[in-house]
GULUM-429048 format. One line per 8 residues: their letters; for each residue x negated, y, z negated of C-alpha. Coordinates in Angstrom, 3 decimals. Example, Ala and Ser with C-alpha at 12.3 -4.5 7.8 and 13.67 -1.06 7.14 Angstrom:
# residues 2
as	-12.300 -4.500 -7.800 | -13.670 -1.060 -7.140
***
This chain:
# residues 87
xxxxxxxx	100.518 -56.255 23.140 | 102.666 -56.972 20.153 | 104.614 -55.021 17.590 | 107.754 -52.912 17.891 | 107.356 -50.292 20.629 | 108.621 -46.817 19.709 | 107.383 -45.301 22.981 | 108.823 -45.235 26.501
xxxxxxxx	106.127 -47.593 27.839 | 108.089 -50.856 27.534 | 111.371 -49.153 28.482 | 109.942 -47.791 31.743 | 108.220 -51.089 32.529 | 111.461 -53.057 32.117 | 113.456 -50.410 34.039 | 111.032 -50.816 36.944
xxxxxxxx	111.428 -54.617 36.807 | 115.230 -54.293 36.868 | 115.019 -51.871 39.803 | 112.806 -54.237 41.800 | 115.013 -57.227 40.964 | 118.120 -55.397 42.203 | 116.620 -53.694 45.273 | 114.122 -56.255 46.549
xxxxxxxx	115.307 -59.582 45.116 | 119.030 -58.891 45.462 | 119.829 -59.630 41.812 | 123.523 -59.357 41.077 | 123.177 -59.424 37.299 | 120.490 -58.876 34.694 | 120.451 -60.053 31.075 | 118.413 -59.387 27.954
xxxxxxxx	118.392 -62.193 25.402 | 116.910 -60.639 22.257 | 119.002 -57.881 20.718 | 117.640 -57.560 17.193 | 114.442 -58.678 15.560 | 111.460 -57.845 13.446 | 108.123 -56.393 14.491 | 108.324 -57.580 18.112
xxxxxxxx	108.140 -55.636 21.363 | 111.163 -57.347 22.943 | 113.769 -56.399 20.334 | 116.284 -53.719 21.255 | 116.808 -52.989 17.566 | 114.255 -53.538 14.811 | 115.408 -54.787 11.444 | 113.279 -54.358 8.361
xxxxxxxx	112.838 -57.089 5.785 | 111.504 -57.217 2.261 | 110.747 -60.099 -0.084 | 114.479 -60.405 -0.930 | 115.599 -60.536 2.700 | 116.924 -57.685 4.788 | 116.748 -54.235 3.242 | 119.420 -52.700 5.494
xxxxxxxx	117.199 -50.450 7.598 | 117.328 -50.694 11.392 | 115.681 -48.687 14.187 | 116.715 -48.455 17.829 | 114.175 -48.706 20.638 | 113.769 -46.716 23.841 | 114.166 -50.063 25.613 | 117.713 -50.325 24.245
xxxxxxxx	118.577 -46.950 25.776 | 116.962 -47.802 29.126 | 119.000 -51.019 29.369 | 122.084 -49.146 28.202 | 121.765 -46.668 31.064 | 121.669 -49.484 33.610 | 124.713 -51.062 31.953 | 126.662 -47.810 31.836
xxxxxxxx	125.825 -46.200 35.156 | 124.950 -49.039 37.558 | 128.262 -50.850 37.919 | 128.998 -54.131 39.766 | 129.211 -53.548 43.509 | 127.538 -50.128 43.312 | 125.350 -48.925 46.167 | 122.881 -46.099 46.621
xxxxxxx	123.548 -44.688 50.101 | 121.058 -42.175 51.405 | 118.858 -42.233 48.317 | 115.215 -41.360 48.689 | 112.562 -41.781 46.080 | 110.201 -44.238 44.478 | 109.825 -47.573 46.251
***
């Protein structure tokens, strides 16, 4: 689909991809290349434009917060000993 996603759908999908990349593929880092944009699903922040350019309004996405939680709480070299759950 297309268009800015205000729901948790994209955030949970990307969180699952990150999890699988770390756990199963052994990824040691993960990056997101598009921070701000217009009416696109992959922007962490949506900016609004008008005929004169930007109008100053922005909106955060749930995806931004999902990525932020990985960045804040899953630190380099971290491990998850004895964890049970979704696999």
